[in-house]
Residue frames as qw, qx, qy, qz and C-alpha x, y, z in Angstrom:
[[0.513, 0.236, 0.651, -0.506, 10.81, 7.18, 39.65],
 [0.047, -0.065, -0.816, -0.572, 9.03, 5.25, 36.92],
 [0.440, 0.256, 0.402, -0.761, 5.39, 6.10, 36.36],
 [0.097, -0.128, -0.862, -0.480, 2.65, 4.23, 34.61],
 [0.535, -0.072, 0.110, -0.835, -1.06, 3.65, 34.94],
 [0.404, 0.159, 0.884, -0.172, -3.71, 1.02, 35.43],
 [0.168, 0.016, -0.579, -0.798, -5.46, 0.57, 32.08],
 [0.633, -0.086, -0.045, -0.768, -9.19, 0.02, 31.52],
 [0.827, -0.008, -0.539, -0.158, -8.67, -3.77, 31.76],
 [0.725, -0.675, 0.102, -0.097, -6.98, -3.43, 35.16],
 [0.886, 0.111, -0.047, 0.449, -3.45, -4.13, 33.86],
 [0.330, -0.821, 0.129, 0.448, -0.50, -2.06, 35.12],
 [0.719, 0.533, 0.225, 0.385, 1.13, -0.52, 32.04],
 [0.276, -0.802, 0.156, 0.507, 4.07, 1.78, 31.37],
 [0.636, 0.759, -0.140, 0.005, 6.04, 3.07, 28.42],
 [0.723, -0.466, 0.370, 0.350, 9.50, 1.59, 27.97],
 [0.416, 0.801, -0.369, -0.219, 12.36, 2.37, 25.61],
 [0.910, -0.105, 0.363, 0.172, 14.03, -0.77, 24.25],
 [0.158, 0.848, -0.423, -0.277, 17.43, -0.38, 22.60],
 [0.942, 0.109, 0.261, 0.180, 19.10, -2.75, 20.13],
 [0.547, -0.307, 0.359, 0.690, 22.26, -2.48, 18.05],
 [0.258, 0.297, 0.568, 0.723, 20.38, -1.12, 15.00],
 [0.240, -0.532, -0.309, -0.751, 17.42, 0.77, 16.42],
 [0.023, -0.136, -0.734, 0.665, 15.37, 1.63, 19.47],
 [0.310, -0.451, -0.577, -0.606, 11.67, 1.89, 20.10],
 [0.252, -0.113, 0.530, -0.802, 9.21, 3.05, 22.73],
 [0.425, -0.215, -0.816, -0.327, 6.52, 0.53, 23.58],
 [0.631, -0.422, 0.149, -0.633, 3.53, 0.16, 25.88],
 [0.417, 0.179, -0.876, 0.164, 4.43, -2.67, 28.28],
 [0.745, -0.511, -0.218, -0.370, 2.43, -4.63, 30.81],
 [0.131, -0.528, 0.731, -0.412, 3.97, -5.18, 34.24],
 [0.854, -0.050, -0.423, -0.298, 3.56, -8.97, 34.52],
 [0.410, -0.597, 0.600, -0.341, 4.23, -10.40, 37.99],
 [0.944, 0.014, 0.306, -0.121, 3.83, -13.90, 36.56],
 [0.761, 0.571, -0.146, 0.273, 6.90, -13.40, 34.34],
 [0.681, -0.668, 0.066, 0.292, 10.17, -13.70, 36.26],
 [0.690, 0.204, 0.209, 0.663, 12.47, -12.49, 33.48],
 [0.195, -0.324, 0.009, 0.926, 13.35, -8.98, 32.27],
 [0.398, 0.447, -0.101, -0.795, 11.49, -8.23, 29.04],
 [0.503, 0.267, 0.807, 0.155, 9.29, -10.16, 26.64],
 [0.202, 0.496, -0.215, -0.817, 8.88, -8.63, 23.18],
 [0.807, 0.475, 0.264, -0.233, 6.80, -9.51, 20.14],
 [0.714, -0.072, 0.483, 0.501, 9.13, -11.20, 17.64],
 [0.446, 0.733, 0.371, 0.355, 7.98, -8.81, 14.90],
 [0.110, -0.988, 0.077, -0.076, 9.39, -5.83, 16.81],
 [0.686, -0.582, 0.354, 0.257, 12.60, -7.49, 18.00],
 [0.784, 0.285, 0.348, 0.427, 13.91, -8.29, 14.53],
 [0.324, 0.846, 0.111, 0.408, 14.20, -4.63, 13.54],
 [0.415, -0.897, 0.150, -0.031, 16.08, -3.69, 16.73],
 [0.570, 0.580, -0.537, 0.224, 19.14, -5.81, 15.98],
 [0.677, -0.592, 0.342, -0.271, 19.24, -7.88, 19.16],
 [0.290, 0.509, -0.810, 0.027, 22.04, -10.38, 19.83],
 [0.905, -0.208, -0.307, -0.209, 21.17, -14.02, 20.55],
 [0.098, -0.673, 0.639, -0.361, 22.91, -15.02, 23.79],
 [0.132, -0.146, 0.959, -0.203, 21.44, -18.40, 24.82],
 [0.558, -0.229, -0.606, -0.519, 18.55, -20.84, 24.68],
 [0.231, -0.166, 0.709, -0.645, 16.34, -21.59, 27.72],
 [0.277, -0.389, -0.857, -0.194, 13.42, -23.79, 28.66],
 [0.195, -0.110, 0.305, -0.926, 10.48, -21.95, 30.17],
 [0.021, -0.403, -0.909, 0.101, 7.11, -22.81, 31.65],
 [0.189, -0.380, -0.298, -0.855, 3.96, -20.93, 30.71],
 [0.405, -0.202, 0.417, -0.788, 1.15, -20.12, 33.12],
 [0.865, 0.024, -0.097, -0.492, -0.86, -23.07, 31.80],
 [0.778, -0.369, 0.508, 0.012, 2.01, -25.47, 32.62],
 [0.839, 0.528, 0.049, 0.118, 3.16, -25.91, 29.02],
 [0.587, -0.546, 0.327, 0.500, 6.95, -26.22, 28.72],
 [0.563, 0.821, -0.091, -0.034, 8.68, -24.37, 25.89],
 [0.822, -0.284, 0.255, 0.423, 12.09, -25.81, 25.03],
 [0.572, 0.025, 0.321, 0.755, 15.04, -23.99, 23.51],
 [0.113, 0.939, 0.326, 0.014, 13.48, -20.54, 23.59],
 [0.568, 0.374, -0.063, 0.730, 15.95, -17.92, 22.33],
 [0.348, -0.840, -0.223, 0.352, 17.08, -15.18, 24.71],
 [0.502, 0.632, 0.081, 0.584, 18.50, -11.98, 23.24],
 [0.442, -0.401, -0.244, 0.764, 20.65, -9.26, 24.80],
 [0.140, 0.740, 0.322, 0.574, 19.43, -5.69, 24.63],
 [0.215, -0.065, -0.396, 0.890, 19.23, -2.52, 26.64],
 [0.152, -0.739, -0.574, -0.319, 16.39, -0.47, 27.99],
 [0.040, -0.459, 0.248, -0.852, 15.80, 2.81, 29.75],
 [0.579, -0.488, -0.650, 0.065, 14.76, 2.00, 33.32],
 [0.365, -0.833, -0.211, 0.357, 14.18, 5.12, 35.36],
 [0.051, 0.937, -0.250, -0.238, 17.22, 7.34, 34.90],
 [0.417, -0.474, 0.729, 0.265, 19.47, 4.45, 33.83],
 [0.723, 0.402, -0.439, -0.352, 20.15, 2.43, 30.70],
 [0.609, -0.371, 0.679, -0.176, 20.30, -1.22, 31.80],
 [0.234, 0.245, -0.882, -0.329, 21.25, -4.48, 30.11],
 [0.720, 0.021, 0.389, -0.574, 18.26, -6.79, 29.76],
 [0.201, -0.009, 0.950, 0.239, 17.56, -10.31, 28.61],
 [0.534, 0.273, -0.049, -0.798, 14.77, -10.31, 26.04],
 [0.376, 0.144, 0.914, 0.039, 12.55, -13.28, 25.32],
 [0.260, 0.084, -0.450, -0.850, 10.49, -13.21, 22.15],
 [0.409, 0.299, 0.770, -0.388, 6.81, -14.05, 21.86],
 [0.117, 0.335, 0.735, 0.578, 4.22, -14.51, 19.15],
 [0.088, -0.768, -0.571, 0.275, 1.91, -12.26, 21.20],
 [0.248, 0.757, 0.166, 0.580, 1.43, -8.57, 20.47],
 [0.479, -0.871, -0.057, -0.092, 2.12, -7.63, 24.11],
 [0.408, 0.518, -0.524, 0.539, 5.39, -6.36, 25.56],
 [0.750, -0.594, -0.287, -0.044, 5.90, -7.60, 29.11],
 [0.079, 0.673, -0.543, 0.497, 8.10, -6.34, 31.93],
 [0.796, -0.211, -0.566, 0.035, 9.02, -9.11, 34.37],
 [0.627, -0.774, -0.080, -0.034, 9.78, -9.23, 38.05],
 [0.793, -0.049, -0.054, 0.605, 13.55, -9.47, 37.59],
 [0.252, 0.511, 0.049, 0.820, 13.55, -5.71, 36.89],
 [0.453, -0.744, -0.166, -0.462, 11.61, -5.07, 40.12],
 [0.785, -0.257, -0.390, 0.408, 14.24, -6.47, 42.51],
 [0.425, -0.209, -0.250, 0.844, 15.04, -3.85, 45.14],
 [0.095, -0.279, -0.258, -0.920, 12.23, -1.58, 43.93],
 [0.233, 0.334, 0.652, -0.639, 9.08, -0.35, 45.63],
 [0.088, -0.225, -0.707, -0.664, 6.11, -1.00, 43.33],
 [0.237, 0.325, 0.548, -0.734, 2.82, 0.75, 44.05],
 [0.086, -0.323, -0.745, -0.577, -0.41, -0.01, 42.23],
 [0.177, 0.270, 0.479, -0.816, -3.18, 2.37, 43.25],
 [0.087, 0.382, 0.840, 0.374, -6.41, 1.16, 41.68],
 [0.007, -0.777, -0.511, 0.369, -8.36, 4.02, 43.24],
 [0.046, 0.806, -0.134, -0.575, -6.36, 6.59, 41.25],
 [0.839, 0.533, 0.105, 0.025, -5.19, 4.39, 38.37],
 [0.138, 0.879, -0.453, 0.055, -1.52, 5.12, 39.09],
 [0.958, -0.036, -0.093, 0.271, 1.54, 2.85, 38.93],
 [0.024, 0.912, -0.383, 0.147, 4.82, 4.00, 40.50],
 [0.937, -0.033, -0.163, 0.307, 8.15, 2.21, 40.77],
 [0.059, -0.927, 0.307, -0.207, 10.90, 3.72, 42.95]]
């Protein structure tokens, strides 16, 4: 089971461990149901991890803007009891995002009355 919380702004957040070839880090991540990928990391953090570039993609932002040739990097992360391979997209934002691709086959519970997030 993965546990997190609902923060003061109403965002579901959890701590995640991201693993690259040179380093690993634990980050506060927002569960973003508008992001259909695995992980989105601030570029400033990703560089130090030693991530491997695997491909370029085009993506559409929530405002409809199309980003062309966005780099996707291979990494790993702790997800529950497992270490899983993840595709990592970089951002200029300071936020780390967890996307819906990691939620496939999972039960996600957001309890705003208690402020708890659980993923099983």
